[in-house]
Each structure stands twice: as structure tokens, then as C-alpha cells.
MIMARLO-877588 format. One record per residue (C-alpha): residue number from 1; x, y, z. Coordinates in Angstrom, 2 decimals, decimal comma. Layout:
<recs>
{NUM {X Y Z}}
...
</recs>
This chain:
<recs>
{1 {-3,83 -6,63 -4,69}}
{2 {-4,32 -5,89 -8,34}}
{3 {-3,30 -2,18 -7,86}}
{4 {-0,04 -3,53 -6,11}}
{5 {0,70 -5,91 -8,99}}
{6 {0,12 -3,14 -11,54}}
{7 {2,48 -0,74 -9,52}}
{8 {4,99 -3,47 -9,54}}
{9 {4,74 -3,85 -13,49}}
{10 {4,84 -0,17 -13,67}}
{11 {8,20 -0,22 -12,01}}
{12 {9,32 -2,73 -14,67}}
{13 {8,02 -0,52 -17,35}}
{14 {9,86 2,50 -16,15}}
{15 {13,00 0,42 -16,06}}
{16 {12,52 -0,48 -19,88}}
{17 {12,28 3,24 -20,55}}
{18 {15,17 4,10 -18,34}}
{19 {17,96 2,67 -20,57}}
{20 {19,66 0,98 -17,50}}
{21 {20,70 -2,56 -17,88}}
{22 {20,23 -4,00 -14,43}}
{23 {16,63 -4,38 -13,44}}
{24 {17,21 -5,47 -9,87}}
{25 {19,47 -2,68 -9,15}}
{26 {16,90 -0,29 -10,68}}
{27 {14,09 -1,72 -8,39}}
{28 {16,49 -1,76 -5,30}}
{29 {17,01 1,92 -6,03}}
{30 {13,37 2,60 -6,19}}
{31 {12,65 0,58 -3,00}}
{32 {15,44 2,56 -1,23}}
{33 {14,12 5,99 -2,36}}
{34 {10,43 5,08 -1,31}}
{35 {9,25 3,07 1,75}}
{36 {5,90 2,61 0,32}}
{37 {7,32 1,31 -2,96}}
{38 {9,35 -1,24 -1,01}}
{39 {6,20 -2,34 0,68}}
{40 {4,57 -2,77 -2,70}}
{41 {7,31 -4,70 -4,05}}
{42 {7,35 -6,98 -1,04}}
{43 {3,54 -7,49 -1,13}}
{44 {3,63 -8,30 -4,96}}
{45 {6,34 -10,83 -4,33}}
{46 {3,67 -13,00 -2,52}}
{47 {6,20 -15,14 -0,61}}
{48 {4,78 -17,32 2,06}}
{49 {6,34 -15,62 4,85}}
{50 {6,12 -12,11 3,34}}
{51 {3,53 -9,25 3,47}}
{52 {-0,20 -9,82 2,99}}
{53 {-3,49 -7,95 2,82}}
{54 {-5,73 -8,31 5,74}}
{55 {-9,09 -6,54 6,70}}
{56 {-9,21 -5,42 10,15}}
{57 {-11,24 -3,05 12,29}}
{58 {-9,59 0,27 12,69}}
{59 {-10,78 2,86 15,49}}
{60 {-11,97 6,17 14,11}}
{61 {-11,47 9,20 16,49}}
{62 {-14,68 11,08 17,13}}
{63 {-12,73 14,24 15,64}}
{64 {-12,50 12,36 12,32}}
{65 {-16,29 11,47 12,17}}
{66 {-17,00 14,44 9,86}}
{67 {-14,77 13,24 7,23}}
{68 {-16,55 9,64 7,29}}
{69 {-18,97 8,76 4,51}}
{70 {-22,49 7,80 5,70}}
{71 {-21,63 4,04 5,37}}
{72 {-18,63 4,18 7,48}}
{73 {-20,20 6,25 10,03}}
{74 {-23,15 3,86 10,56}}
{75 {-20,66 0,92 10,70}}
{76 {-18,73 2,67 13,16}}
{77 {-21,93 3,34 15,46}}
{78 {-22,46 -0,33 15,68}}
{79 {-18,77 -1,44 15,98}}
{80 {-17,61 0,63 18,84}}
{81 {-16,22 3,59 16,68}}
{82 {-14,22 1,05 14,36}}
{83 {-14,69 0,57 10,70}}
{84 {-13,03 -2,34 8,66}}
{85 {-10,00 -1,31 6,40}}
{86 {-7,82 -3,10 4,07}}
{87 {-4,31 -3,04 5,48}}
{88 {-0,77 -4,43 4,57}}
{89 {0,26 -6,67 7,47}}
{90 {3,96 -6,83 7,83}}
{91 {4,48 -8,89 11,17}}
{92 {2,82 -6,98 13,96}}
{93 {2,94 -3,65 11,79}}
{94 {0,00 -2,57 9,79}}
{95 {-0,03 0,07 6,94}}
{96 {-3,19 1,54 5,38}}
{97 {-3,01 0,01 1,63}}
{98 {-4,61 3,12 0,14}}
{99 {-1,98 5,39 1,60}}
{100 {0,81 3,07 0,76}}
{101 {-0,29 2,68 -2,95}}
{102 {-0,96 6,44 -3,45}}
{103 {2,64 7,06 -2,10}}
{104 {4,06 4,30 -4,27}}
{105 {2,27 5,58 -7,41}}
{106 {4,03 8,95 -6,84}}
{107 {7,35 7,35 -6,55}}
{108 {6,86 5,34 -9,76}}
{109 {5,84 8,39 -11,68}}
{110 {8,89 10,31 -10,81}}
{111 {11,91 10,20 -13,21}}
</recs>
């Protein structure tokens, strides 16, 4: 959550450097250009009916086992090939928080 809040603040800092005069329009333009950044903005808003972080088991295909760390591999053996992951929950949709944050960071870093 801290990373999402820092990215949200980074968007505000980018606005301050942009010379534009409408923060909401600036943030809307960023969110329109990047689905990941839109998710981060919605998560950082912390509304009662909005997005939230959840920890849920995610099945790991056997083909992906060589890329797992020892810890995740051992957990998957005892949990039916599933490992716990932090996800962004948007209704029934789930998004890997690490992938979303990485994409959002790239979006904020672009001029």
C-alpha cells in the first residue's frame, strides 16, 4: 500500500513540475494513458467501495516452477501448486500488485 501511495504522490509531484494548472485534469490524463496508474489512483483513494489489497492463493503452472524461489516452491508443494500473492481486488477481477506497480512507475516516469 505504501508503494501505491508513493506513486500517487509522485503523480502529484510530476504535476507540480509540469507547469499545468489543473491537477485533476492532469491526473485524469495520466490515468487514461495507463491502466496500471488508474488502478493505483483508485487503490490510493481508499474509498469504502473501491479497490483493496488482498492476499490470495495463486496457482503456479508446473512450467513456471524453475522460476520460483525455494520458499515459493516449498509452499506450492504443500498447497496444491498454489502460492499466496498480494493482489489488487477490483470486484471479481484480480491484478498482480507487483506488475501493476511496476507499470505505474514507468507511466509516472514518462514526461
